[in-house]
C-alpha positions, 0 to 999 in steps of 0.5 A, a space after each residue: 951140921 946136924 940133920 934135924 934140930 941140933 939141940 934137945 927138945 926144950 921140954 927134954 927129957 919129957 919130950 923129944 924130937 925123933 928124926 925118922 930113919 925107918 918109916 912104918 912098914 918099909 921092907 928094906 933097912 934105911 941108912 943115914 949117910 951124913 956126908 950126903 945128908 941122905 937116907 938110902 934104902 939097902 938090900 937088907 930086910 928091916 928087922 922092924 919089918 920082919 918082926 911086924 913093928 907098926 911104928 917108925 924108928 930113928 934117932 933122938 935129935 940133939 944127941 948125935 946122929 948115925 953113924 956116930 954115937 946117938 940115941 935110937 928111938 922107936 916111935 909109936 905112931 899111926 902116921 906115915 913119917 918119911 925118912 928125915 921127917 922130925 916128929 915131936 914125941 913123948 918119952 914112954 920107955 926104954 929097952 936096955 941092951 947088953 951091947 949098949 945099943 939101947 932103944 928109947 920108946 916114944 909116942 907121937 904127940 898126935 896119938 892118944 892121949 893128947 895130954 900127959 905122960 905115957 908109961 910103957 906099962 900103960 900101953 895096950 896089951 897088943 902094943 906090948 906084945 908087938 914090942 916083945 916081938 922086937 926082942 924075943 930073947 932077952 939076956 941078962 941085964 936086958 929088958 923093957 923099962 918104963 917112963 922114969 928109967 927112960 927119962 933118966 937115960 935121956 937126961 944122962 945124954 949119949 952113953 959111950 957104946 962098948 
């Protein structure tokens, strides 16, 4: 049985359900153990913590769950969601990685603006700088893409990872 909603959001790919795996500000990397239905803190320091990402991360419900193929999501939120909490989010962008482990970018629906789409390019400069810190070295075929590319990616489903 899936953790969180087993189906994509009814307004997919505009909106999604984000199952939180890594809370905001958590120093240690969290891992999901599906056989136990539990989130476990590891000894490994979180890359999000190291690079001062002020949001949370997890996966998009309805598209698999770790460690099986799934869609990762970075969530911009001022809330303090805990592992396993499900947030309704607006799709905003996508970081395409050469290794196929792409990262969807989404904004908690409770963050401004309260209505309408949020595109990566419309985010404030400090937020864009924070996102750039996550991937300081961008290789060929990698980079940040906006709303339309992110929605197209999510609409295509879960890609096979190399």
